[in-house]
C-alpha positions as CSV (number, residue, x, y, z in Angstrom):
1,M,11.2,14.3,11.0
2,K,12.1,10.9,8.9
3,I,11.4,7.5,9.9
4,N,13.7,4.6,9.4
5,W,12.2,2.1,7.9
6,H,13.5,-1.5,8.5
7,C,11.8,-4.9,6.8
8,K,12.5,-8.5,8.6
9,K,11.7,-12.2,8.4
10,W,10.7,-13.6,11.4
11,K,13.9,-15.3,12.3
12,E,15.7,-11.9,11.4
13,L,14.0,-9.8,14.3
14,S,16.5,-9.6,17.5
15,N,14.8,-10.4,21.1
16,D,15.1,-6.6,21.2
17,E,12.8,-6.1,18.3
18,L,10.2,-8.4,18.8
19,Y,10.0,-7.1,22.5
20,S,9.7,-3.5,21.1
21,I,6.8,-5.1,18.5
22,L,4.8,-6.4,21.0
23,E,5.1,-3.9,23.4
24,L,4.3,-1.2,20.7
25,R,1.1,-3.4,20.0
26,S,0.2,-3.9,23.4
27,E,0.3,-0.3,24.3
28,V,-2.5,0.5,21.5
29,F,-4.2,-2.5,20.7
30,V,-4.6,-4.0,24.1
31,V,-4.1,-1.3,26.8
32,E,-5.5,2.2,25.0
33,Q,-8.2,0.3,23.0
34,N,-9.1,-1.6,26.1
35,C,-9.5,-4.5,24.3
36,I,-8.1,-8.0,25.7
37,Y,-7.5,-10.3,23.0
38,Q,-5.2,-13.0,22.0
39,D,-2.4,-10.6,19.9
40,I,0.2,-13.3,19.8
41,D,-0.5,-15.7,17.1
42,T,1.2,-17.9,14.9
43,K,0.6,-15.8,11.8
44,D,3.8,-13.8,13.3
45,K,6.0,-16.5,12.3
46,K,4.5,-16.3,8.6
47,A,4.8,-12.3,8.1
48,I,7.4,-9.8,6.9
49,H,7.6,-7.5,9.8
50,L,7.9,-3.8,8.8
51,L,9.4,-1.7,11.7
52,G,9.6,2.4,11.5
53,Y,11.6,3.6,13.9
54,L,12.0,7.2,15.3
55,N,15.4,8.7,17.0
56,N,16.1,4.8,17.7
57,N,12.3,4.2,19.4
58,L,9.6,1.9,17.2
59,I,7.0,4.2,16.3
60,A,5.3,2.6,13.3
61,Y,5.0,-1.3,12.5
62,S,2.7,-3.5,10.3
63,R,2.9,-7.3,9.5
64,C,2.6,-8.4,5.8
65,F,1.3,-11.4,4.2
66,K,1.7,-13.1,0.9
67,E,-1.8,-14.7,-0.4
68,K,-3.2,-17.7,1.6
69,Q,-1.5,-16.9,5.2
70,Y,-3.9,-14.9,6.5
71,F,-6.9,-13.9,3.9
72,N,-6.6,-15.7,0.2
73,E,-5.4,-12.1,-0.8
74,A,-2.1,-10.5,0.3
75,S,-2.8,-8.8,3.5
76,F,-1.3,-6.3,5.9
77,G,-2.4,-6.2,9.7
78,R,-1.4,-4.9,12.9
79,A,-0.6,-1.7,11.6
80,V,0.0,1.0,14.2
81,I,1.5,4.0,14.8
82,K,2.7,5.1,18.2
83,K,-0.2,7.5,19.8
84,N,2.2,10.4,20.4
85,Q,3.4,10.5,16.8
86,R,-0.3,10.0,14.9
87,N,-1.5,13.3,12.7
88,K,2.3,13.9,11.3
89,G,1.7,12.1,8.2
90,F,3.7,8.4,9.2
91,G,0.4,6.6,9.0
92,E,0.5,7.0,5.1
93,E,4.0,6.2,4.9
94,L,3.4,3.1,6.7
95,V,0.5,2.0,4.4
96,K,2.6,3.1,1.9
97,K,5.4,1.1,2.9
98,S,3.3,-2.0,3.6
99,L,2.1,-1.9,0.2
100,E,5.4,-1.9,-1.3
101,I,6.5,-4.9,0.9
102,I,3.7,-6.8,-0.3
103,K,4.2,-5.6,-4.4
104,N,7.9,-6.4,-4.1
105,N,8.0,-9.8,-2.6
106,Y,4.7,-11.1,-3.2
107,K,3.6,-9.7,-6.8
108,S,0.2,-9.5,-5.4
109,K,-2.5,-7.7,-7.6
110,V,-5.3,-7.3,-4.9
111,V,-4.3,-6.5,-1.3
112,K,-7.0,-7.0,1.4
113,I,-6.9,-5.7,4.9
114,S,-9.4,-5.8,7.9
115,A,-9.5,-2.1,9.0
116,Q,-11.0,-0.8,12.3
117,A,-14.5,0.9,11.0
118,H,-13.3,4.7,12.2
119,L,-10.1,3.9,10.0
120,E,-12.3,3.6,7.0
121,K,-12.1,7.2,5.5
122,F,-8.3,7.2,5.8
123,Y,-7.5,3.5,3.9
124,N,-10.2,5.3,1.3
125,K,-7.8,8.2,0.8
126,N,-4.7,5.4,0.3
127,G,-7.0,3.9,-2.2
128,F,-8.8,1.1,-0.8
129,K,-12.4,0.6,-1.2
130,S,-14.7,-0.9,1.5
131,K,-16.7,-4.0,0.4
132,G,-19.1,-5.9,2.9
133,G,-21.1,-4.2,6.2
134,C,-19.3,-3.6,9.6
135,Y,-18.6,-6.4,11.3
136,L,-17.3,-6.9,15.1
137,E,-13.6,-8.4,15.4
138,D,-12.4,-8.4,18.9
139,G,-15.7,-6.7,19.9
140,I,-14.1,-3.4,17.6
141,P,-16.4,-2.7,14.4
142,H,-14.0,-3.8,11.4
143,V,-14.6,-3.3,7.5
144,S,-13.2,-5.4,4.5
145,M,-11.1,-3.2,2.4
146,F,-9.8,-3.9,-0.9
147,L,-6.9,-2.2,-2.8
148,I,-6.5,-3.4,-6.6
149,N,-2.9,-2.8,-8.5
């Protein structure tokens, strides 16, 4: 199975693409994780959106930022894989593609993410190092993680 990746700025997203993004994010971050929070924010308009399709269905997504748009460092977030497509290596591919977007568009040397704490080992395997302790974000334990190129 091969994911078909698309990289788009806000104004390049179609209504159908935006709907699919918001549907996937809501499905995982609100319903699956039972977390009521304000997913739609002003940051979507600043991001480069990475969409991963399998059989024309959106199954992977992240949004990427240059320095000072989210953190002082470049970043990506809202990284998500559809539940029925996890543990197939797509998460590693999503991280790799997100980092490529940051490198190719922003030339950033340092990438910071706010990772859910249960994914710390996953991000460690992808080169990220934790800095600082655990903190709550929208009621879910998170940890700051950095990758230095």
